C-alpha positions as CSV (number, residue, x, y, z in Angstrom):
1,M,15.1,-9.3,-19.2
2,A,14.1,-9.1,-15.5
3,V,15.5,-6.4,-13.4
4,P,17.3,-7.7,-10.3
5,K,15.6,-7.1,-6.9
6,G,16.6,-3.8,-5.3
7,Q,17.3,-2.2,-8.7
8,G,14.1,-0.1,-8.8
9,G,12.2,-2.2,-11.3
10,R,8.4,-2.1,-11.6
11,I,6.8,-4.5,-9.1
12,R,4.4,-6.9,-10.8
13,G,0.9,-7.1,-9.2
14,I,1.1,-3.6,-7.7
15,V,-0.8,-0.7,-9.2
16,A,1.4,1.8,-11.1
17,G,2.6,4.6,-8.8
18,R,2.0,2.6,-5.6
19,G,5.3,0.7,-5.5
20,R,6.7,3.0,-2.8
21,V,3.7,2.4,-0.6
22,Y,4.1,-1.3,-1.0
23,E,7.8,-1.2,-0.2
24,A,7.1,0.9,2.9
25,L,4.5,-1.5,4.3
26,K,6.1,-4.8,3.3
27,G,8.6,-4.8,6.1
28,R,5.9,-4.4,8.8
29,L,3.0,-6.4,7.3
30,G,4.4,-8.9,4.8
31,K,4.0,-9.0,1.1
32,R,0.4,-10.1,0.9
33,S,-1.0,-7.5,3.3
34,A,1.2,-4.8,1.8
35,A,0.0,-5.6,-1.7
36,R,-3.7,-5.5,-0.7
37,I,-3.3,-2.1,1.0
38,A,-1.1,-0.6,-1.8
39,N,-3.6,-1.8,-4.5
40,A,-6.7,-0.6,-2.6
41,G,-8.2,2.6,-3.8
42,K,-7.3,3.3,-7.4
43,T,-7.7,7.1,-7.0
44,H,-6.5,9.6,-4.4
45,E,-10.0,10.3,-3.4
46,Q,-10.7,6.7,-2.7
47,R,-7.5,6.3,-0.6
48,S,-8.2,9.5,1.3
49,R,-11.7,8.2,2.2
50,M,-10.2,4.9,3.4
51,A,-7.6,6.8,5.5
52,K,-10.3,8.9,7.1
53,K,-12.4,5.8,8.0
54,A,-9.3,4.1,9.4
55,A,-8.7,7.2,11.6
56,R,-12.2,7.1,12.9
57,T,-11.9,3.4,13.6
58,R,-8.7,4.0,15.6
59,K,-10.2,6.8,17.5
60,V,-13.2,4.7,18.6
61,K,-10.9,1.9,19.7
62,G,-8.8,4.4,21.6
63,E,-5.5,3.8,19.8
């Protein structure tokens, strides 16, 4: 039986443990972009590396 939306069920297509990230991004970016970001980087190390690269990119662009 499916869990109704908003009842805290597991989100299909999102890596386990990344649902909160997906929900946080979904409002700003839309479902597709939020899912891509939430699923990227399976480990903490990979996600940390991406975050550092993003920070460098923002710094170069002057954001």
